[in-house]
N, C-alpha and C positions, 0 to 999 in steps of 0.2 A: 235296167233294174227290174228285178222280179219281186212282185208283191206276193207274199205267202201268208195264208191264214191258217193258224193252228187251232186245234180244239182247246178248250179252257184248261184242261188238266196239263197239257203240254206247255201252254203259255205260262202257267203258274210255275211249272218245273224250271223253265228257262228264264223265268223272271222278266217276261216281256208283256207289254200291254198292246193290244191291237195287232196290226199287221207287222210282219217281219219283212224288211227290205233287204234283198241280197243283190250284190253286184256280181253278175256272172257274164262272162264273155264267150264268144265262139258259139258253136252249136249248143243250144240249151235243151237238155233232156231231163226227164224226171230224175235220173241217176245223178246228173250234174247238180241239179237244184238241191237234192237231198244231201249230197256230199258237201255242198257249200253250207247248208243249214247245220249239219253236224260239225263242220269245222268251226263255224261261228258260235255254236252253242253245244259244246262237247257233252253236256249233261243229257242231251237228247239222243246220243248214240245208243242204239239198241231199242229205243222206244217206238220207232216207226218201222225200222227194218231189222231183221235178225242180224246179229253180229257176224255170224259165220257165213250164212248163205246170201245175205244181202236182200232176201226176199221180204216183201211187205208183210208186216205182222197181221195176224187175224184181227178183224174188227177195226182196221184202219183202211180208209178209202181215199182215193185221190180224184179230184174233179178240177176241170178247167173249162170255161166257156159252156157251161151247162152239160158237159160230157163227162161220163164216168171213165176215167183213165186207169182205174185200179188194175185191170187185167191186160193193159197194153205193155209191150216190152219196155223195160226201163230205159232203153236207149232210143226210144221214139222221140222225135223233136216235139216240143210243146207248141201249142197253137200261137200264131202271130200276136193276137191281142194280149196274151200272157207275156210274150217276149218284150213287148213295148210298154208294158205296165198298165195298159187299159183295163185288163181283167186280172184278178188274182188267181193264184194256184192254191187250191184248197186241200188241206189235209183234214179229213173228217173222221171222227171216232164214231163208228157204227154202234147202234144200240141193239141189244139183244135181251131176251128174257121175257117173262110173262107177267 
């Protein structure tokens, strides 16, 4: 089970409270987790990744085990603590402005 934390505006859009739990098997990568998230919550399609390119949207960041994974290739395996549910995978909305 993967524990996933979404920013408040995406939790509201998906109508979820707290963490999202996803059952994912096999090699677990950022792409696999985001695919599973979008399959479970179709309303989130296009909010985290671009529809056509699949690339991360600007102002969205990914973290796990205190590491910024935002610029890692999407098919890089997630850290072991995330895979076993000890640590969450975080989707973070970056802030900008002045």
